[in-house]
C-alpha positions as CSV (number, residue, x, y, z in Angstrom):
1,X,102.1,160.2,152.4
2,X,100.6,163.3,150.9
3,X,99.4,162.5,147.3
4,X,98.4,165.3,145.0
5,X,95.4,165.3,142.7
6,X,97.7,165.5,139.6
7,X,99.3,162.2,140.5
8,X,95.9,160.6,140.8
9,X,94.9,162.0,137.4
10,X,98.1,160.8,135.8
11,X,97.6,157.3,137.2
12,X,93.9,157.2,136.1
13,X,94.9,158.4,132.6
14,X,97.4,155.6,132.3
15,X,94.7,153.0,133.0
16,X,92.0,154.7,130.8
17,X,94.5,154.9,127.9
18,X,94.3,151.1,127.7
19,X,90.5,151.3,127.0
20,X,89.7,149.5,130.2
21,X,91.9,146.5,129.4
22,X,94.9,145.9,131.7
23,X,98.2,146.3,130.1
24,X,101.2,144.0,130.7
25,X,101.8,144.1,134.4
26,X,104.9,145.9,135.7
27,X,105.0,144.0,139.0
28,X,102.8,142.4,141.6
29,X,102.9,143.8,145.2
30,X,101.9,142.0,148.4
31,X,100.1,144.8,150.3
32,X,100.8,143.5,153.8
33,X,103.3,140.6,154.0
34,X,103.8,141.0,157.7
35,X,100.1,140.3,158.5
36,X,100.4,136.5,158.6
37,X,96.9,136.0,160.0
38,X,95.1,138.2,157.5
39,X,95.0,137.6,153.8
40,X,95.0,140.5,151.3
41,X,94.7,140.3,147.6
42,X,97.9,141.1,145.7
43,X,98.1,144.4,143.8
44,X,98.9,144.2,140.1
45,X,100.7,147.3,138.9
46,X,100.2,148.1,135.2
47,X,101.3,151.7,135.0
48,X,103.8,154.2,136.5
49,X,102.3,156.3,139.3
50,X,99.5,153.8,139.8
51,X,98.2,154.2,143.4
52,X,99.1,151.3,145.6
53,X,98.6,150.7,149.3
54,X,100.9,148.8,151.7
55,X,100.8,148.3,155.4
56,X,103.3,149.4,158.1
57,X,102.9,147.3,161.2
58,X,102.5,149.3,164.4
59,X,102.7,147.7,167.9
60,X,101.5,149.3,171.0
61,X,101.5,148.0,174.6
62,X,99.2,149.1,177.4
63,X,99.7,147.6,180.9
64,X,101.8,144.8,179.6
65,X,99.3,143.8,176.9
66,X,100.5,144.4,173.3
67,X,98.6,144.5,170.1
68,X,99.7,145.1,166.5
69,X,97.8,147.1,163.9
70,X,98.4,147.3,160.2
71,X,97.5,150.8,159.0
72,X,97.8,151.2,155.2
73,X,99.6,154.0,153.4
74,X,98.7,154.9,149.8
75,X,101.4,156.2,147.4
76,X,102.0,156.2,143.7
77,X,104.2,153.3,142.4
78,X,107.2,154.2,140.4
79,X,110.1,152.2,139.0
80,X,112.1,153.9,136.2
81,X,115.6,154.7,135.1
82,X,116.5,158.4,134.8
83,X,119.5,159.8,133.0
84,X,121.8,162.4,134.4
85,X,124.7,164.3,132.9
86,X,128.2,163.4,134.0
87,X,130.7,166.3,133.3
88,X,128.1,167.6,130.8
89,X,128.9,164.9,128.3
90,X,128.7,161.2,129.4
91,X,125.2,160.2,130.5
92,X,124.8,158.0,133.6
93,X,121.5,156.6,134.9
94,X,119.7,156.4,138.3
95,X,117.0,153.9,139.2
96,X,114.1,155.6,140.9
97,X,111.7,153.6,143.1
98,X,110.1,156.4,145.1
99,X,108.4,159.5,143.7
100,X,110.1,161.6,146.5
101,X,113.5,159.9,146.0
102,X,116.4,162.5,145.7
103,X,118.6,161.7,142.8
104,X,121.5,163.3,140.9
105,X,120.5,165.7,138.2
106,X,124.1,166.4,137.2
107,X,127.6,165.7,138.4
108,X,130.8,167.4,137.5
109,X,134.5,166.7,138.1
110,X,137.4,169.0,137.4
111,X,141.1,169.0,138.4
112,X,142.5,172.5,138.6
113,X,146.3,172.7,138.0
114,X,148.4,175.6,139.0
115,X,152.1,175.6,138.1
116,X,154.4,178.0,139.8
117,X,157.4,178.5,137.6
118,X,161.0,178.7,138.8
119,X,162.4,182.3,139.1
120,X,164.5,183.4,136.1
121,X,167.9,184.9,136.9
122,X,168.5,188.5,135.9
123,X,171.2,188.2,133.2
124,X,171.8,192.0,133.3
125,X,173.2,191.9,136.9
126,X,175.6,188.9,136.9
127,X,177.8,190.7,139.4
128,X,175.4,189.7,142.1
129,X,176.3,186.0,141.6
130,X,179.7,184.5,142.4
131,X,180.9,182.1,139.8
132,X,182.6,179.8,142.3
133,X,179.5,179.4,144.4
134,X,177.1,176.7,143.3
135,X,173.4,177.4,144.0
136,X,170.7,174.8,144.0
137,X,168.5,175.0,140.9
138,X,165.0,176.4,141.6
139,X,162.2,174.0,140.6
140,X,158.7,174.7,139.5
141,X,155.9,173.4,141.6
142,X,152.6,172.0,140.6
143,X,149.5,172.3,142.8
144,X,146.4,170.2,142.1
145,X,142.9,170.8,143.3
146,X,140.0,168.5,142.7
147,X,136.5,170.1,142.3
148,X,133.4,167.9,142.4
149,X,129.9,169.3,142.1
150,X,126.6,167.5,142.4
151,X,123.1,168.9,141.8
152,X,120.2,167.0,143.5
153,X,116.4,167.2,143.6
154,X,113.5,164.9,144.5
155,X,112.2,162.9,141.5
156,X,108.7,164.4,141.8
157,X,110.2,168.0,141.8
158,X,112.1,167.7,138.5
159,X,111.0,169.4,135.3
160,X,112.4,169.5,131.8
161,X,115.1,172.1,132.4
162,X,118.0,170.5,134.2
163,X,118.6,167.3,132.2
164,X,118.9,167.8,128.4
165,X,116.8,165.4,126.4
166,X,114.7,164.3,129.3
167,X,111.2,165.7,129.8
168,X,111.2,165.5,133.6
169,X,109.2,163.4,135.9
170,X,105.9,164.9,134.7
171,X,104.8,165.4,138.4
172,X,105.9,169.0,138.9
173,X,103.7,171.6,137.3
174,X,105.6,174.5,138.8
175,X,108.9,173.2,137.2
176,X,108.0,173.8,133.6
177,X,109.9,177.1,133.4
178,X,112.0,177.0,136.6
179,X,113.9,174.5,138.6
180,X,115.2,174.4,142.2
181,X,118.4,172.4,142.7
182,X,120.3,171.5,145.9
183,X,124.0,171.9,144.8
184,X,127.0,170.5,146.8
185,X,130.5,171.4,145.8
186,X,133.6,169.8,147.4
187,X,137.2,170.7,146.9
188,X,140.2,168.7,147.9
189,X,143.9,169.2,147.4
190,X,147.2,170.0,149.1
191,X,148.1,173.5,150.4
192,X,151.5,174.2,151.9
193,X,152.1,170.5,152.3
194,X,148.8,169.9,154.1
195,X,145.9,168.0,152.6
196,X,142.5,169.7,152.8
197,X,138.9,168.9,152.0
198,X,135.9,171.2,152.4
199,X,132.4,171.3,151.0
200,X,129.8,174.0,150.5
201,X,126.1,173.8,149.7
202,X,123.6,176.2,148.1
203,X,120.2,176.3,146.5
204,X,120.4,177.1,142.8
205,X,117.5,178.0,140.6
206,X,117.4,177.5,136.8
207,X,115.1,179.9,135.1
208,X,113.7,180.1,131.6
209,X,113.8,183.8,130.8
210,X,110.8,184.9,128.7
211,X,111.6,186.5,125.4
212,X,109.5,188.4,123.0
213,X,110.1,186.1,120.1
214,X,112.0,182.9,119.5
215,X,112.1,183.2,115.8
216,X,114.1,185.3,113.3
217,X,113.1,186.1,109.8
218,X,115.9,186.2,107.2
219,X,115.7,187.1,103.6
220,X,117.9,186.3,100.6
221,X,117.9,188.1,97.2
222,X,118.5,185.4,94.6
223,X,119.5,186.5,91.0
224,X,120.3,184.5,88.0
225,X,120.3,184.9,84.2
226,X,121.2,182.6,81.2
227,X,119.8,180.4,78.5
228,X,117.5,177.4,78.6
229,X,118.0,175.0,75.7
230,X,115.0,172.7,76.2
231,X,111.7,172.6,78.0
232,X,111.7,171.4,81.6
233,X,111.6,172.2,85.3
234,X,114.8,173.9,86.6
235,X,115.8,174.5,90.2
236,X,118.5,176.9,91.4
237,X,120.0,176.4,94.8
238,X,121.5,179.4,96.7
239,X,123.4,178.3,99.9
240,X,123.0,180.9,102.7
241,X,124.7,181.5,106.0
242,X,122.4,183.2,108.6
243,X,124.2,185.7,110.8
244,X,124.6,185.0,114.5
245,X,121.6,186.3,116.5
246,X,122.0,188.1,119.8
247,X,118.9,187.4,122.0
248,X,118.3,189.7,124.9
249,X,116.1,188.7,127.8
250,X,115.1,191.7,129.9
251,X,115.7,192.0,133.6
252,X,113.1,190.0,135.6
253,X,112.0,190.0,139.2
254,X,112.6,186.4,140.5
255,X,110.9,185.2,143.6
256,X,112.1,182.0,145.2
257,X,110.3,180.8,148.3
258,X,111.9,178.1,150.5
259,X,110.3,177.1,153.8
260,X,107.9,180.0,153.6
261,X,110.6,182.5,153.3
262,X,110.5,184.4,150.0
263,X,113.7,185.6,148.5
264,X,113.2,188.3,145.9
265,X,115.9,189.5,143.6
266,X,116.2,191.1,140.2
267,X,117.8,188.9,137.6
268,X,120.0,191.0,135.4
269,X,119.5,191.3,131.7
270,X,120.6,188.1,129.9
271,X,122.4,188.4,126.5
272,X,123.1,185.3,124.6
273,X,124.5,184.8,121.1
274,X,122.9,182.1,119.1
275,X,125.2,180.9,116.3
276,X,124.1,181.4,112.7
277,X,122.6,178.5,110.9
278,X,123.2,177.5,107.3
279,X,120.2,177.3,105.0
280,X,119.4,177.0,101.3
281,X,117.3,179.2,99.2
282,X,115.6,177.4,96.3
283,X,114.2,178.9,93.1
284,X,112.2,176.6,90.8
285,X,110.9,177.6,87.4
286,X,109.2,175.8,84.5
287,X,109.9,176.5,80.9
288,X,107.9,175.4,77.8
289,X,110.8,175.5,75.4
290,X,114.2,177.0,74.7
291,X,114.4,180.6,76.0
292,X,116.5,183.0,78.0
293,X,115.8,183.8,81.6
294,X,116.6,186.6,84.0
295,X,115.1,186.7,87.5
296,X,115.5,188.5,90.8
297,X,113.6,186.7,93.6
298,X,113.5,187.3,97.3
299,X,113.4,184.1,99.4
300,X,112.2,184.5,103.0
301,X,112.8,181.9,105.7
302,X,111.8,181.9,109.4
303,X,114.5,180.4,111.6
304,X,113.3,179.1,115.0
305,X,115.8,179.9,117.8
306,X,116.5,177.4,120.6
307,X,117.0,179.9,123.5
308,X,118.8,178.3,126.4
309,X,117.9,178.9,130.0
310,X,120.1,180.7,132.5
311,X,121.1,179.9,136.1
312,X,120.1,182.2,138.9
313,X,123.3,182.6,141.1
314,X,123.0,181.5,144.7
315,X,122.6,184.4,147.1
316,X,124.6,182.6,149.8
317,X,126.4,179.3,150.5
318,X,126.8,177.3,153.7
319,X,129.6,175.0,154.9
320,X,128.6,171.4,155.1
321,X,130.5,168.4,156.5
322,X,132.9,166.5,154.2
323,X,131.3,163.3,152.9
324,X,132.7,160.1,154.3
325,X,134.2,157.4,152.1
326,X,137.2,156.8,150.0
327,X,137.5,158.3,146.5
328,X,138.1,155.7,143.7
329,X,138.8,155.9,140.0
330,X,135.3,154.7,139.2
331,X,133.5,157.5,137.4
332,X,130.3,156.7,139.3
333,X,131.8,157.2,142.7
334,X,134.6,159.8,142.3
335,X,133.2,161.6,145.3
336,X,131.0,159.3,147.4
337,X,128.3,161.6,148.7
338,X,126.1,159.9,151.2
339,X,122.8,158.7,149.8
340,X,119.4,159.5,151.3
341,X,117.4,162.5,152.5
342,X,119.4,163.4,155.7
343,X,122.4,164.8,153.9
344,X,120.5,166.9,151.4
345,X,118.2,169.8,152.0
346,X,115.0,168.8,153.8
347,X,112.3,167.8,151.4
348,X,110.1,170.6,153.0
349,X,112.1,173.0,150.9
350,X,110.7,171.6,147.7
351,X,107.2,171.2,149.2
352,X,107.1,175.0,150.0
353,X,109.2,176.1,147.0
354,X,107.9,177.9,144.0
355,X,109.7,180.2,141.7
356,X,108.2,182.9,139.4
357,X,109.6,185.6,137.2
358,X,108.1,188.7,135.7
359,X,109.4,190.8,132.9
360,X,110.8,194.2,133.9
361,X,111.1,197.6,132.2
362,X,112.0,196.2,128.9
363,X,110.9,193.5,126.5
364,X,113.3,191.1,124.9
365,X,114.9,191.7,121.6
366,X,116.9,189.9,118.9
367,X,119.6,191.3,116.7
368,X,122.2,190.1,114.4
369,X,126.0,190.1,114.2
370,X,128.1,189.4,111.1
371,X,131.4,187.6,110.7
372,X,133.7,188.2,107.8
373,X,135.2,185.1,106.3
374,X,138.7,186.1,107.3
375,X,138.0,186.1,111.1
376,X,136.7,183.8,113.7
377,X,133.7,184.6,115.9
378,X,131.2,187.4,115.9
379,X,132.6,190.9,115.6
380,X,129.8,192.8,117.3
381,X,126.4,192.5,118.8
382,X,123.3,194.7,119.0
383,X,120.6,194.7,121.6
384,X,117.7,196.9,122.2
385,X,115.7,198.0,125.3
386,X,113.9,201.3,124.8
387,X,110.4,202.4,124.0
388,X,109.0,201.3,120.6
389,X,112.3,200.7,118.9
390,X,112.5,198.9,115.6
391,X,115.7,197.4,114.2
392,X,116.2,196.4,110.6
393,X,119.3,195.2,108.8
394,X,119.7,197.1,105.5
395,X,121.1,195.5,102.3
396,X,123.5,197.5,100.3
397,X,126.9,197.5,98.6
398,X,128.8,199.5,101.3
399,X,131.4,197.5,103.2
400,X,130.5,194.2,101.7
401,X,132.8,191.3,100.9
402,X,132.4,189.3,97.7
403,X,133.3,185.7,96.9
404,X,132.9,183.8,93.7
405,X,132.2,180.1,93.5
406,X,131.3,177.5,90.9
407,X,128.7,174.8,91.0
408,X,127.4,172.0,88.8
409,X,123.9,170.7,88.1
410,X,122.9,167.3,86.9
411,X,120.5,166.4,84.2
412,X,119.9,163.5,81.8
413,X,121.8,165.2,78.9
414,X,124.6,167.4,80.3
415,X,125.7,169.9,82.9
416,X,125.7,173.6,83.3
417,X,128.1,175.9,85.0
418,X,127.4,179.2,86.7
419,X,129.1,181.8,88.9
420,X,127.4,183.6,91.8
421,X,128.2,186.4,94.2
422,X,126.8,187.3,97.5
423,X,126.9,190.7,99.2
424,X,125.5,191.9,102.4
425,X,125.8,194.6,104.9
426,X,124.3,195.1,108.4
427,X,123.5,198.2,110.4
428,X,122.6,197.9,114.0
429,X,121.5,200.1,116.9
430,X,122.8,199.4,120.4
431,X,121.0,200.9,123.4
432,X,122.4,200.6,126.9
433,X,120.3,199.1,129.6
434,X,119.0,200.9,132.7
435,X,115.7,201.8,134.2
436,X,116.5,205.5,134.5
437,X,118.1,206.5,131.2
438,X,119.2,205.1,127.9
439,X,121.8,206.0,125.3
440,X,122.1,205.0,121.7
441,X,124.9,204.3,119.3
442,X,125.1,203.0,115.8
443,X,127.5,200.9,114.0
444,X,127.9,199.1,110.7
445,X,129.7,195.9,109.9
446,X,130.7,194.3,106.6
447,X,129.8,190.7,106.0
448,X,130.7,188.2,103.4
449,X,129.0,185.0,102.3
450,X,129.1,182.6,99.5
451,X,126.3,181.2,97.4
452,X,125.9,178.8,94.5
453,X,123.3,177.9,92.0
454,X,122.3,174.6,90.4
455,X,119.7,173.6,87.9
456,X,118.3,170.2,86.8
457,X,116.3,169.3,83.8
458,X,115.0,166.2,82.0
459,X,116.1,167.6,78.6
460,X,119.4,169.3,78.4
461,X,121.9,171.6,80.1
462,X,121.8,175.3,80.8
463,X,124.3,178.0,81.6
464,X,123.6,181.0,83.9
465,X,125.1,183.4,86.3
466,X,123.4,184.2,89.6
467,X,123.8,186.2,92.8
468,X,122.3,186.2,96.2
469,X,122.0,188.9,98.9
470,X,120.7,188.1,102.3
471,X,119.4,190.3,105.1
472,X,117.8,189.8,108.5
473,X,115.0,191.9,110.1
474,X,114.0,191.9,113.7
475,X,111.6,194.2,115.5
476,X,111.3,194.8,119.2
477,X,109.5,197.1,121.7
478,X,109.9,198.1,125.3
479,X,108.4,200.5,127.8
480,X,109.6,203.9,128.8
481,X,112.3,204.5,131.3
482,X,111.6,205.7,134.8
483,X,111.7,209.4,135.5
484,X,112.0,210.9,139.0
485,X,111.7,214.3,140.6
486,X,113.2,215.9,143.7
487,X,116.3,215.2,145.7
488,X,115.1,212.1,147.4
489,X,114.1,211.3,151.0
490,X,114.3,208.5,153.6
491,X,111.4,206.9,155.3
492,X,111.6,206.4,159.0
493,X,109.7,203.5,160.7
494,X,107.5,204.5,163.7
495,X,105.6,201.9,165.7
496,X,101.9,202.8,165.9
497,X,101.2,200.6,168.9
498,X,100.6,201.5,172.6
499,X,102.8,203.9,174.6
500,X,104.3,200.8,176.4
501,X,105.3,199.4,173.1
502,X,106.9,202.6,172.2
503,X,108.8,202.8,175.5
504,X,110.2,199.3,174.9
505,X,111.6,200.3,171.5
506,X,112.5,203.9,172.2
507,X,116.2,203.5,172.0
508,X,116.2,202.1,168.4
509,X,115.4,204.2,165.4
510,X,114.7,202.2,162.3
511,X,114.5,203.1,158.6
512,X,113.0,201.5,155.5
513,X,115.7,199.5,153.6
514,X,115.7,196.6,151.2
515,X,117.2,193.1,151.3
516,X,117.0,191.3,148.0
517,X,114.5,194.0,147.0
518,X,112.2,193.0,149.9
519,X,111.3,195.8,152.4
520,X,113.0,195.5,155.7
521,X,113.7,197.6,158.8
522,X,117.4,198.7,159.1
523,X,118.9,200.5,162.1
524,X,121.8,202.1,160.2
525,X,120.9,205.3,158.4
526,X,123.5,204.6,155.8
527,X,121.6,201.4,154.9
528,X,118.3,203.2,154.5
529,X,116.8,203.4,151.0
530,X,116.9,206.8,149.2
531,X,113.4,207.2,147.6
532,X,112.3,209.6,144.9
533,X,108.9,210.6,143.6
534,X,108.4,209.0,140.2
535,X,105.8,209.4,137.5
536,X,102.2,208.3,137.9
537,X,102.2,208.7,141.7
538,X,105.0,206.2,142.1
539,X,107.9,205.9,144.5
540,X,111.2,204.9,143.0
541,X,114.4,203.6,144.8
542,X,117.5,202.5,143.0
543,X,115.7,202.7,139.7
544,X,113.0,200.3,140.9
545,X,109.4,200.8,141.7
546,X,108.0,200.4,145.2
547,X,104.8,198.5,145.7
548,X,103.3,195.0,146.0
549,X,102.9,192.2,143.6
550,X,99.3,191.5,144.5
551,X,96.3,193.1,146.2
552,X,95.9,190.4,148.8
553,X,95.0,191.2,152.4
554,X,98.6,190.8,153.5
555,X,101.4,191.2,150.9
556,X,105.1,192.1,151.1
557,X,106.4,195.5,150.3
558,X,108.9,195.1,147.4
559,X,111.1,196.9,145.0
560,X,110.4,196.0,141.3
561,X,111.8,196.9,137.9
562,X,108.4,197.5,136.4
563,X,105.1,199.1,137.6
564,X,103.9,196.8,140.4
565,X,100.8,194.7,139.6
566,X,99.4,195.2,143.1
567,X,99.3,198.3,145.2
568,X,101.5,200.9,143.6
569,X,100.2,204.5,144.0
570,X,101.8,206.5,146.8
571,X,100.9,209.8,148.5
572,X,101.6,211.7,151.7
573,X,99.1,212.6,154.5
574,X,101.1,215.2,156.3
575,X,104.4,213.4,157.1
576,X,103.0,209.9,156.7
577,X,103.5,207.9,153.5
578,X,100.4,206.1,152.3
579,X,100.0,203.2,149.8
580,X,96.7,203.7,148.1
581,X,94.3,200.8,148.7
582,X,96.0,199.6,151.9
583,X,95.2,200.2,155.5
584,X,98.8,200.5,156.6
585,X,102.1,198.7,157.1
586,X,103.2,195.8,159.3
587,X,106.6,194.9,160.7
588,X,107.0,191.1,161.3
589,X,109.3,189.4,163.8
590,X,111.9,188.9,161.1
591,X,112.1,192.6,160.3
592,X,110.3,192.4,157.0
593,X,107.7,195.0,156.1
594,X,104.3,194.2,154.4
595,X,101.2,196.1,153.5
596,X,97.8,195.0,154.7
597,X,94.2,195.8,154.0
598,X,92.8,194.1,157.2
599,X,94.2,195.6,160.4
600,X,93.5,192.4,162.4
601,X,96.2,190.6,160.4
602,X,99.0,192.7,161.8
603,X,100.4,192.4,165.4
604,X,102.9,195.2,165.0
605,X,101.6,198.0,162.8
606,X,104.0,200.8,161.8
607,X,104.0,204.1,160.0
608,X,106.4,205.2,157.3
609,X,107.4,208.8,157.9
610,X,109.1,211.2,155.6
611,X,112.4,211.6,157.4
612,X,113.1,215.1,156.0
613,X,109.6,216.5,156.8
614,X,109.3,214.9,160.2
615,X,112.6,215.6,161.9
616,X,111.6,218.7,163.8
617,X,108.1,217.4,164.6
618,X,109.5,214.0,165.7
619,X,112.1,215.6,167.9
620,X,109.5,217.6,169.7
621,X,107.2,214.7,170.2
622,X,109.8,212.1,171.4
623,X,111.6,214.5,173.7
624,X,108.3,215.5,175.3
625,X,106.9,212.1,175.7
626,X,110.2,210.3,176.5
627,X,112.6,212.7,178.2
628,X,115.1,209.8,178.8
629,X,115.9,209.6,175.1
630,X,118.9,211.5,173.9
631,X,119.1,213.4,170.7
632,X,122.1,211.3,169.5
633,X,119.9,208.2,169.6
634,X,117.7,209.6,166.9
635,X,120.4,209.5,164.2
């Protein structure tokens, strides 16, 4: 079994943490119980993931003479109980005894009910019905469909994202901010009197979208005035209600590689509303004797936002066989999916899998919404995605709601009463999202809140009136939108191999297109990508930049929402498109296009030709060299 260095380090750390003294043993393992003629010392396991070695007898026979060997396999020991979510609420557990054991991350059950109501007679046209003819009463019908969904992953490929409250196995370094899950959904029910069951399976990726900031600073203006009868320390409390915060994660390029096949897509902008949190503003003052007071104090608080992850939708699904077994009422086996590796995606998918995301044209932003006391839910939201934009929520009397409340304070002598008011307004800027252009709009919303004040003293009581005004300020920044020139062009793929290779492919004309933003050869001109000249010697298609994510010797040609970090500058040499820093382009057997710097790495080099510039030149060349090709085959 392949065993990573990180597993060895974790096991060694578990032993070293005891200071060299063995902890209470978890279990004792006989390394080779089948070897009756050989004696091996038992292995005492004192920590999870401790390396242990056990034998697997192997018998071989040559010319009727058989012998048995006992080769050993080393693997990390594990025996633990892992929670998983049932229907998102009730937590179940799974016992894990193998680091590569697939187990349920979550399970979901839902019964969908569809009621078809009986038709209602039209009372305005009773002449259509004969009074002496009885008709059978129409009945409503109810159709039920059971939906079960289960997400699976190997234990050593689980990070902290999929199971709330569980930190993951600790064995998957690439799972800290993303998670690959194998999801199976089965549906059963009755349609037109016939029972049905069918299942589909897909790979689902959970991604933590990076945001510019996970904190919001809110500020309250606390005002109070009154009399202090005796010396002492007094504290005023001003309850606050922070406005809901809309957090915007920018578009990101998400790359998921399964079995050495990368799938590149652009995750859309994610907008999530974080509910407002209540908090208290405190003002404490000390007085040497009887006096009057009057203060206006700004209290600032930093609220840390818990930004949830989002799910990357599956690009495709596949039909799978219906699991065998009989459904029961037991919650643990409502849909008895077969256990073990064969039913689920091959473990090679997780061995080869990695997911990464990069921020796109914009950066994340946070903004606020306000909810008047008379309504439920946020009224509006503001987001920002434009170059060097700053959002601030102003405080003022326009459009503000006011409430009055009373509060009491305790002391050793008596109590004080006070009245307080809270006013607040919010202005926001909303900017539409798009890599090419942006538009702005402004709006203002009134908000209401309530606050109270209290004071405590070891001497006597006090009376005062106070007010509180709160505001929230958030700043954000982003990059400039993409600008293009010209009317656009299409790049034709021409094989730069031998004449015999050209003759073999002469009947097929291909163009540069994109599949999941990965460069690919397409035969349909309508599927070809329309490309524009962008700023800074860039090529732009569909509002996305063309280039590579790295400067490796062989790297895919992709379409990205931000300036590529690899090769990105384009120019033309005659009719041929060139990517600065590369030696050319390559077409692999699956139809994908890559850029290379070492020609020996490519078995099928190609040229990308400006379709508009080369049409007359290409016609002359092809019709001269290959007379059998008709003009209609070129389009």
